[in-house]
KEKOLKE-617120 format. One record per residue (C-alpha): residue in three letters; x, y, z. Coordinates in nm, 3 decimals. Layout:
ALA/X/Y/Z .
...
END
This chain:
UNK/-0.020/-0.021/-0.043 .
UNK/0.310/0.227/0.143 .
UNK/0.509/0.196/-0.171 .
UNK/0.199/0.296/-0.517 .
UNK/0.037/0.568/-0.288 .
UNK/0.318/0.756/-0.127 .
UNK/0.600/0.633/-0.330 .
UNK/0.586/0.679/-0.692 .
UNK/0.360/0.939/-0.620 .
UNK/0.631/1.148/-0.472 .
UNK/0.942/1.017/-0.613 .
UNK/1.081/0.825/-0.315 .
UNK/1.280/0.541/-0.283 .
UNK/1.170/0.252/0.006 .
UNK/1.451/-0.015/0.199 .
UNK/1.252/-0.247/0.448 .
UNK/1.486/-0.467/0.587 .
UNK/1.318/-0.777/0.841 .
UNK/1.609/-0.937/1.068 .
UNK/1.979/-0.830/1.048 .
UNK/2.038/-0.616/0.679 .
UNK/2.317/-0.799/0.536 .
UNK/2.668/-0.594/0.427 .
UNK/2.472/-0.631/0.031 .
UNK/2.175/-0.477/0.117 .
UNK/2.358/-0.177/0.304 .
UNK/2.577/-0.133/-0.024 .
UNK/2.285/-0.072/-0.224 .
UNK/2.141/0.110/-0.008 .
UNK/2.317/0.355/0.012 .
UNK/2.457/0.354/-0.372 .
UNK/2.163/0.434/-0.476 .
UNK/2.086/0.716/-0.161 .
UNK/2.367/0.837/-0.291 .
UNK/2.295/0.886/-0.649 .
UNK/1.983/1.033/-0.591 .
UNK/2.182/1.284/-0.353 .
UNK/1.951/1.394/-0.184 .
UNK/1.879/1.453/0.216 .
UNK/1.771/1.131/0.298 .
UNK/1.562/1.007/0.611 .
UNK/1.564/0.749/0.782 .
UNK/1.257/0.627/0.999 .
UNK/1.300/0.287/1.201 .
UNK/0.984/0.102/1.347 .
UNK/1.103/-0.189/1.608 .
UNK/0.976/-0.370/1.872 .
UNK/1.300/-0.419/2.056 .
UNK/1.377/-0.750/2.052 .
UNK/1.772/-0.786/2.014 .
UNK/1.785/-0.748/1.680 .
UNK/1.575/-0.464/1.673 .
UNK/1.792/-0.279/1.951 .
UNK/2.141/-0.326/1.701 .
UNK/1.955/-0.130/1.407 .
UNK/2.008/0.210/1.489 .
UNK/2.405/0.109/1.434 .
UNK/2.352/-0.068/1.172 .
UNK/2.176/0.173/0.992 .
UNK/2.374/0.483/1.166 .
UNK/2.697/0.273/1.073 .
UNK/2.567/0.119/0.745 .
UNK/2.876/-0.048/0.561 .
UNK/3.173/0.001/0.519 .
UNK/3.233/-0.030/0.128 .
UNK/2.888/0.170/0.101 .
UNK/2.929/0.587/-0.025 .
UNK/2.929/0.738/0.330 .
UNK/3.003/0.421/0.510 .
END
């Protein structure tokens, strides 16, 4: 529902992660975000289980190989 109604209309990219994000996922997302060259806002919805608690560090630190990593 979010993708066609909001993302396509406003030209937004949506990156959804479930569980731990892989280096390749972070690399692809970081590359696409860097190519757009616009400000980026990250919204994280989590249940604060062990994986949910680490998502913020993962998002903050990203991939060492990705742009800005």
